[in-house]
C-alpha positions in Angstrom: 15.6 -0.5 -1.8 16.0 2.4 -4.0 12.9 4.1 -5.5 13.0 4.6 -9.4 12.7 8.5 -10.6 9.5 8.7 -12.0 8.1 6.7 -8.8 10.4 9.1 -6.8 8.3 12.6 -8.6 4.9 10.4 -7.8 6.0 9.8 -4.0 6.5 13.7 -4.0 3.1 14.6 -5.5 1.4 12.1 -3.3 2.8 13.4 -0.4 2.2 17.3 -1.2 -1.1 16.6 -2.2 -1.8 15.3 1.1 0.2 17.9 2.8 0.6 21.1 0.5 3.1 22.5 3.3 5.9 20.4 2.3 8.7 22.0 0.4 8.8 21.2 -3.1 9.1 22.8 -6.5 6.2 23.7 -8.5 7.5 21.4 -11.5 8.2 18.7 -8.6 4.6 17.9 -8.0 2.7 19.0 -11.4 -0.1 17.0 -12.8 1.7 16.3 -15.9 -1.1 13.9 -17.2 -2.9 17.2 -17.1 -0.6 19.3 -19.8 -1.6 19.6 -23.2 1.0 17.6 -25.7 1.8 21.7 -27.2 2.6 23.1 -23.9 4.8 20.0 -23.1 6.4 20.5 -26.7 7.2 24.0 -25.9 8.8 23.5 -22.3 10.8 21.4 -24.1 12.0 23.9 -26.4 12.8 26.0 -23.9 15.2 23.7 -22.8 16.6 23.5 -26.4 15.1 20.2 -27.1 13.0 21.2 -30.7 10.8 18.5 -31.0 8.0 17.8 -32.9 5.3 14.7 -32.6 6.9 13.0 -35.8 10.6 14.0 -34.5 10.0 12.5 -30.9 8.5 9.3 -32.3 11.5 8.8 -34.7 13.8 9.5 -31.9 11.6 6.9 -29.6 12.3 4.2 -32.0 15.5 4.0 -31.3 15.6 3.3 -27.4 13.6 1.3 -25.5 12.2 3.4 -22.6 11.7 7.0 -21.4 14.6 7.1 -19.5 16.7 6.2 -22.7 15.0 9.0 -24.7 16.0 11.7 -22.0 19.5 10.3 -22.1 19.3 10.6 -26.0 18.2 14.0 -26.3 19.7 16.0 -23.5 22.5 18.1 -23.5 25.5 17.4 -22.0 25.6 20.6 -20.1 22.4 20.0 -18.3 22.2 20.0 -14.4 20.5 17.4 -12.1 17.1 19.7 -11.6 17.6 20.0 -16.0 17.7 16.6 -16.1 14.6 16.0 -14.3 12.6 18.6 -15.8 13.2 17.3 -19.1 12.9 13.6 -17.9 9.3 14.2 -16.5 8.1 16.3 -19.3 9.4 13.6 -22.0 8.0 10.5 -19.7 4.5 11.8 -20.1 5.2 12.5 -24.1 6.2 8.5 -24.4 3.0 7.5 -22.3 0.5 9.1 -24.6 2.6 8.8 -28.0 4.4 5.4 -27.9 1.7 3.4 -26.6 2.8 0.7 -28.4 5.9 -0.2 -26.4 5.2 0.4 -22.7 7.9 0.0 -20.6 8.1 -0.6 -16.8 8.2 2.7 -15.8 5.2 3.3 -17.6 3.3 0.6 -16.5 4.2 1.3 -12.5 3.3 4.7 -13.1 -0.1 3.7 -14.3 -0.3 1.6 -11.5 0.6 4.2 -9.2 -2.1 6.7 -11.1 -5.1 4.1 -10.7 -4.0 3.1 -6.6 -4.1 6.5 -5.8 -7.7 7.1 -8.1 -8.8 3.8 -6.3 -7.8 5.7 -2.7 -9.2 8.8 -3.1 -11.8 9.2 -6.0 -15.0 8.1 -4.9 -16.1 7.8 -8.7 -13.3 5.5 -9.6 -14.1 2.6 -12.0 -13.8 -0.7 -10.3 -12.8 -2.2 -13.9 -10.0 -0.2 -14.4 -8.5 -1.1 -11.0 -9.5 -5.0 -12.4 -7.6 -4.4 -15.6 -4.2 -3.2 -14.3 -4.0 -5.9 -11.1 -4.6 -8.1 -13.9 -1.9 -6.5 -15.6 0.5 -6.7 -12.6 0.1 -10.2 -12.4 0.7 -10.8 -16.2 4.1 -8.8 -15.7 4.9 -10.4 -12.8 4.3 -14.2 -14.3 6.0 -13.0 -17.5 9.5 -12.2 -15.7 8.9 -15.6 -13.9 8.5 -18.0 -16.7 11.4 -16.2 -18.3 13.8 -17.6 -15.3 13.5 -14.7 -12.7 12.9 -15.4 -9.0 9.5 -14.5 -7.8 10.2 -12.0 -5.1 13.4 -10.5 -6.9 10.4 -9.8 -9.7 8.0 -8.1 -7.1 11.0 -6.1 -5.9 11.7 -4.9 -9.7 8.2 -3.8 -9.4 8.0 -2.3 -6.3 11.2 -0.4 -7.1 9.6 1.5 -9.7 6.2 2.3 -7.8 5.6 4.8 -5.3 2.8 3.5 -3.8 3.8 0.2 -1.2 2.1 -2.4 -3.4 1.9 -5.3 -1.4 0.1 -3.2 1.4 -2.0 -2.1 -1.2 -2.8 -5.8 -2.6 -3.4 -7.0 1.0 -5.9 -4.2 1.8 -7.4 -4.6 -1.8 -7.9 -8.3 -1.5 -9.5 -7.7 2.3 -11.7 -5.2 1.1 -13.2 -8.1 -1.8 -14.0 -10.4 1.0 -15.8 -7.9 3.1 -17.8 -7.0 0.0 -18.0 -11.1 -0.5 -16.1 -11.3 -3.9 -14.5 -14.7 -2.6 -14.0 -15.9 -6.1 -12.0 -12.8 -7.1 -10.1 -12.6 -3.7 -9.1 -16.0 -4.0 -7.8 -15.5 -7.4 -5.8 -12.8 -6.2 -4.5 -14.7 -3.0 -3.1 -17.7 -4.9 -1.9 -15.5 -7.9 0.1 -12.9 -5.8 1.2 -15.3 -3.1 3.9 -16.6 -4.6 5.6 -13.1 -5.2 5.2 -11.2 -2.0 7.7 -11.0 0.7 5.8 -11.0 3.9 4.0 -14.2 3.8 2.4 -14.2 6.9 -0.1 -11.3 5.2 -1.2 -13.5 2.7 -1.5 -16.4 5.5 -4.0 -13.8 6.9 -6.0 -13.2 4.3 -6.4 -17.1 3.6 -7.8 -17.4 6.7 -10.1 -14.4 6.3 -11.5 -16.4 3.2 -11.7 -19.4 5.1 -13.3 -17.8 7.5 -16.3 -16.9 4.9 -17.3 -21.0 4.9 -15.4 -22.8 7.8 -14.8 -21.1 10.8 -13.2 -23.7 12.8 -10.9 -24.2 10.0 -10.0 -20.5 10.1 -9.1 -20.3 13.9 -6.9 -23.5 13.4 -4.7 -21.2 10.9 -5.2 -18.1 12.9 -3.8 -20.1 16.0 -0.5 -21.1 13.8 0.2 -17.6 12.7 0.1 -16.7 16.4 2.5 -19.7 17.2 4.5 -18.4 14.2 4.3 -14.4 14.5 2.7 -12.8 17.6 6.1 -12.8 19.1 7.9 -11.5 15.9 7.6 -7.2 17.5 4.8 -6.6 14.7 2.3 -4.3 15.8 0.3 -3.8 13.3 0.2 -7.8 12.5 -0.9 -8.2 15.7 -3.7 -5.6 15.8 -4.9 -7.5 12.7 -4.6 -10.9 14.4 -7.1 -9.6 17.5 -9.2 -7.8 14.7 -9.9 -10.9 13.0 -10.6 -13.1 16.6 -13.1 -10.1 17.2 -16.1 -12.7 16.1 -15.8 -16.1 17.5 -11.9 -16.1 18.2 -11.0 -17.8 21.5 -11.2 -15.8 24.6 -7.2 -17.4 25.4 -6.2 -16.6 22.1 -6.9 -12.8 22.3 -5.5 -12.6 25.5 -2.2 -14.2 24.6 -2.1 -12.0 21.6 -2.9 -8.9 23.6 -0.6 -9.5 26.6 2.3 -9.4 23.6 0.9 -6.5 21.4 0.7 -4.0 24.7 4.5 -3.6 24.9 4.5 -2.8 21.2 2.4 0.3 21.6 4.2 3.3 21.2 1.6 6.0 20.8 -1.5 7.3 21.9 -3.0 6.3 18.5 -2.2 3.0 18.0 -3.8 2.3 22.2 -7.0 3.9 20.9 -6.8 1.4 18.1 -6.1 -1.8 20.3 -8.6 -0.2 23.1 -11.3 -0.4 20.3 -10.7 -3.7 19.2 -11.0 -5.3 23.0 -14.3 -2.8 22.9 -15.7 -4.6 19.9 -14.2 -8.1 21.2 -16.6 -7.7 24.2 -19.7 -6.2 22.4 -19.8 -9.5 20.3 -20.1 -11.5 23.9 -22.6 -8.9 25.2 -20.2 -8.0 27.9 -21.7 -4.8 28.6 -20.1 -4.1 31.9 -16.4 -4.5 30.0 -17.4 -2.6 27.3 -18.4 0.0 29.7 -15.1 -0.1 31.6 -13.2 0.4 28.2 -15.5 3.6 26.8 -14.4 5.4 30.6 -10.5 4.3 30.1 -11.3 6.1 26.6 -13.1 8.9 27.7 -10.3 9.9 30.2 -7.6 9.4 27.3 -9.6 11.8 25.2 -7.2 14.7 25.5 -4.3 12.9 24.8 -2.9 13.8 21.1 -2.8 11.0 18.7 1.4 11.0 18.3 1.2 11.0 22.4 4.0 8.9 23.9 2.7 5.6 25.4 4.2 5.0 28.8 5.2 1.3 28.6 3.9 0.7 32.5 0.7 2.4 31.5 -1.9 1.7 34.8 -4.6 1.3 32.8 -3.0 -1.3 30.8 -3.0 -3.7 34.0 -7.0 -2.4 33.6 -7.4 -3.6 30.7 -6.2 -7.3 31.2 -7.9 -7.7 34.8 -11.3 -7.1 32.5 -10.1 -10.3 30.3 -9.1 -12.7 33.8 -12.7 -12.0 34.3 -14.5 -13.8 31.9 
């Protein structure tokens, strides 16, 4: 899926904030929200776009989006770089001044902004996060009510976002379940399930939700997911299945998923996560001897880099499986 222009620059900025060695021009990764309107208008003037606040509002009345506004005011001879520089400035002006007509790109920019704050700001206002998620659901429902297929509606949103919205929703709902906000989590699961493309992840969330009051029923759902998906070669999903089964999962079912997961490992970091999952499984069952063996395996491998390639015939694989055979 092609990512839209504002989302692309949000992605560039987030990547640069995570790793400032990434090659980028200052204007590509600047925090435009931090600029004063006077400075923005002066920069527009440097591009031969002489606008006042009233003048911009008048221009904006002729179009529906900041993208259309950019096309309206740009000079015909502007190259691609200048087009994007002007666009980023006008986008920020629209976001602040044209508040009565928030476009899809404006909404998705705010969604990206809130998700970034949620992931990186310990003082993040939880109510603000609730509000933006409720607005997201409203946008999805409104477009669905107008006849658009649910997953196409969701793709329209995700194409305008720098973040992986589906992955964020899964992680966010899982946090709500872990924090005992079951009612809210249940609303989100049911509200977003029709729209997401990877239904298995929301099925796993439902199992997590059911587990809060009926573990046998939850394990019945997990067994169905193992039958449907554990052969699909999705390492991340298999690891989540194993994590779920740490507390109360059947030994044989855990081993079944483990055997299908080992061949999927590609780098040392993934193996470490798997070893920790197995260690926690034994810890929950009071198997101290097995824990000690896994601790020794992990210690022996501690000098490997996290991105070191895993040998598909690593000798510790068999050692790991043997631990599970000796119940």
